[in-house]
Structure formats: structure tokens, C-alpha cells
N, C-alpha and C positions, 0 to 999 in steps of 0.2 A: 655377870650382867653389866656391871659398871665398866668392866674392861672392854666389853663389846661396844658399848656406847661410846667410850673414849676413842676406840679405834675408828669407828664410823665417822666421828666428828673430825678426827685428824685426816682421814681420807678425803673428806669434803674440802678441808682447808687446802690440802696438797693439790687436789683437782682444780680448785679455784685459782691457786697460784700458777699452775700449768697453763690454764686457759688465759690468764692475764698476760703471762709471758708470750704465749702464742699470739695473742692479739697485738702486743707491742712489736713482735718480730714481723708479723704480717704487715702492720702499718709501716714499719721501716722499709720493708721490701717494696710496697706500693709507692711510698714516698720517693724511694731511690729510683724506681722505674719512671715515675713522673718527672723526676729531675733529669734523668737520662733523655727522656723524650723531649723535654723542654730544651735541654742542651743541644740535642741533635737538630731540632727545628731552628735554633738560633744560629747554627753553623752554616750560614748562607751569605752570599754577597750579591748585592743588587747593583747592576751597572746599566748604563745607557750606551748603546752603540749607534753609530751614524755612518752613512755612505753617501757620497755625492758623485754625480756624473753629468757631464755636459752632453747635450743632445741637440740635434738640428731637426726642426719640424719637417715632416714629410707630406703634409697635407695642408692646403690653404683654401680658405673660403673668402671670396671677395664680394662684398655687397655694396651697391651704390644705388642712388635714386636719381631718376631723370624727371624733369617736370617742364611743363609748358603753360603759358598763360595767354588768354584771349578774352575779348569782350563778349564772345558768344561761346556757349558750351560745345556747339558743333565744331567750330574752328579749333577749339582747344583739343578735342578728341582727335581731330584730323592731324593736328601738329604733333601730338604725342605718339600717334601711330607711325608717323613719318620718322620721328626721332628714334623710336624703338627699332625700326628697320635699319637705320644708320648704325645703331649700337651693335646689332647682330652682325651686320656686314663687317664692321670694324673688328670685332672679336674673332670672327671666323677667318679673316685675312691674316690674323696674328696666330693662326694655327691652333686656335682653341676649338675643339669639337663642339658641334651644336648640342650634343647630349649633355655637355657639362655646363650649359647655360640655361637658366630658368628665369622666368619673370612672373611677377605677381599680376593680379588684375589691376585695371586702371581705377584709380580713386580720384574723387573730385572734391574740391572745397571752393566755397564762394568768398570772394573778397568784397567788403562793403565800403561804400564811400563814407567820408567824414564830412561833417558840416564845418562852418567857419570856426567853431569853438573846439574842434578836434574830436567831437563825440561821434561815435559810429552811428550811421543811419541804417534804414532798412533798404536802401537803394543799392543794388548790385553794381559793383565797379568792374569786376572781371571774374572769370572762371579759371581756377588753377587745377590742372590735372597732373597726377604723378604716378610713376610706376617704379617698382623695385626690381633690380636685376641681381642675380646671384650666380657667381662663377665658382665652380669647385674643381680643383686640380691637384695632382701629385707633383706637378712641376712648379714648385714654390718660387724658384728664382724667376721663371718667365712671367708668372702672374704678378709677382711683386713689381717687376720692371714695367709691365703693361699698365698696372694701376698708377704708377708714378708718372706715366706719360698720357694719362687719360685726358689731359687738357687738349689733346688733339681733337677730341670729340666736340669740345666747346667751339673750336674753329669751324665745325660743320653745323653749328646751330643747335647742338644738343646741350641743354643745361643740366649739370650734374651737381648734386650735393649729397652729403652724408656718405661719402666713400670711406670704407674701412676694411681692413684685412683681419682675418682670424687664422692663427696658425695652430696646427695640431700635430701630435705625434701618435701615429696609429699603432705602434708596437708597444704601447705603454704597459699593457697587462703582462706581457712577457718580461719587460724590463723590470717591473715591480718585483717579480720573483727573484731575479738576479740581484737587485738592490737589497732585498731583504736578507739574502744569504751573506752579502758583503757587510751589512750592518751588524748581523749576529757575529760574524768573524771579528769585526772591530770591537764589539762588546767583550768578546773573549780575551782579546789582546789587552784591553783596558783592565779587565779583572786580573789577569796574570801580572800586569804591571803593578797593580795595587797590592798584590800578595807577595811581591818580591821581598819585602822587609819582614815578612812573617814566615813561619814554618809550615804554612798551609798551602795546599794545592787545590786546583779545581777538580772536583770529583765527577759531577754530572750537571747537565742543564735541567733545572727544575721547571722553569716556565719561560716563555717568551711572548711579549705583547707588542704587536706592531703599532707604531704611532701613525699619524697622518702623513701623507706625502706632500712635500712642498715642490711645486713646479713653477719656477720663477724665471724671469729674464736672467740671462747668464751673469750679468753684473749686479744683480739685486741681492740684498741681504734680508729681504722681508720674510717674515714667518707669521703663521696664523694657527691658532689652536684648532681651527676647523679645516686647515689645509688650504693650499693655494693651487689653482689650476690656471696658469697664465695662458692667454691666447693672443697676446699682443706682440710677442717677440718671436722672431724666426729662430734665434739661438737661445736655448733655455738651459737651465740647470735643474736636475731633479735630486731631491734630498730625501733619503729614507731614514727613519729613526725607529729604534726598537729597544724596549726595556727587557732585560734578561735577568733571571735569578739563577745563580749557580749554587749547588751544594759544594762545600769544601771539606777537606780533611787534612 
């Protein structure tokens, strides 16, 4: 009876030792697996790639304002309508299609007289009316040149102010895809260059995040975290930036 009890007690001890070793072994395996996973996750390289390209705007919008002033509102409207006709004639004789020319409604403001002390009074001195013209075209060179010679209208009695040009590139969405591919290729070249001193090689691209596009005048170095979309320059430079993560082995 005592022998049986002794054997049972020894069996429990042995069984406990086996369980203990099993738990230790399992913990070692789990720990080693976690280490391998952690090690695998850390075997990456993060690089930034960039690509630049010079482009020329292929669309232009020219806006300018004409105005007339008279002591009566009727005369002011008469004068602005006559001036608008001169503008339309001038532009169409420069081979700008009428469909490319739009104009706003006529707006009016009143100018008041000042007293001897320079204070504004309630007495109307004159009526000033103005109208905004917009010319849109794909012939950027021609519109640019015409806008530079707009003083010819002044010689015809048309008063102009607020003249400015906006330049656009209409194939931008297609170009963005091309620039993104070039930026990723540049990132890969940078990663390979960084790994030359090691025994590692690029295995695969884990992720790629496109940054904002910078569209600036060709000679500008300006950048913005929100991106730049310049409309003032005929000749521009587009810059694409991408952040890429590669796994290495």
C-alpha cells in the first residue's frame, strides 16, 4: 500500500516536471517567433524619391477691367457700352474668336465730393461704371503678346485696369502619373545606393505614399507642405515627391 502511494506521488512529480519543461519550451518557441517577426519587420528601408520636369503652359486666361466715368449715370453707361464694343472689335481683329471672349455685367459705383476739410460729403461727384472681360485660349503666345500691347485700347479711349494673365497646363493629371513613376524609380535608386555598403538587397516594395505636387515657375525654389499650383508663369517646373518603404534581405 505504501509502495503504491509512493509510486503515485513520484508520478505526479514527474508529470509536473514534464509540464514545467513543456511550458518553458513553448515560451522559448513563442519568444523566438516574436523575435523573428520583430526582426523581419525591422528589415526595411525608408527612402524619399523625387522627380522634376519642365513644362510649358498650354492654356491661358486673360482678365482685365474697363471703366468709364461721367457726371451722369446715363452717360457713364453709354460710354462703357461704346468702350466694350471697341474691345470686342479689337480682340476679334486680332483673330480671337468671339466664343473665347466673355464679359461680366456692368457694375456702378458712385464717387462723392469732399468738403474743404477733405471729408466725404453726400453730394455725388461722378458715376463710375466698370466691366470685366475674360479671354480664354490655347494660343498662349498670341494672348500674351496681345495683353502686352493692350495700351492700344487706351489710345481709343478705353480705360483698362487690373489686367492679368493666368497660365495653366491641361495635361496635368496624365503628367502626374508619369511623374509618380519616375519618383518611385528615383526612390529605388536611392535605396540601392544606400545599401551598397551592406550585404542587403531590396526584396520588395512594401508601401508608397505620394506627397504633394509643387508646380512653380521654372526658376523658383519655393515649396509648400500644402503644395503649390502656380498660375503666373508661362514656363513652369513640376516636382513630384514620394515616400517608399522597401523590405530588404
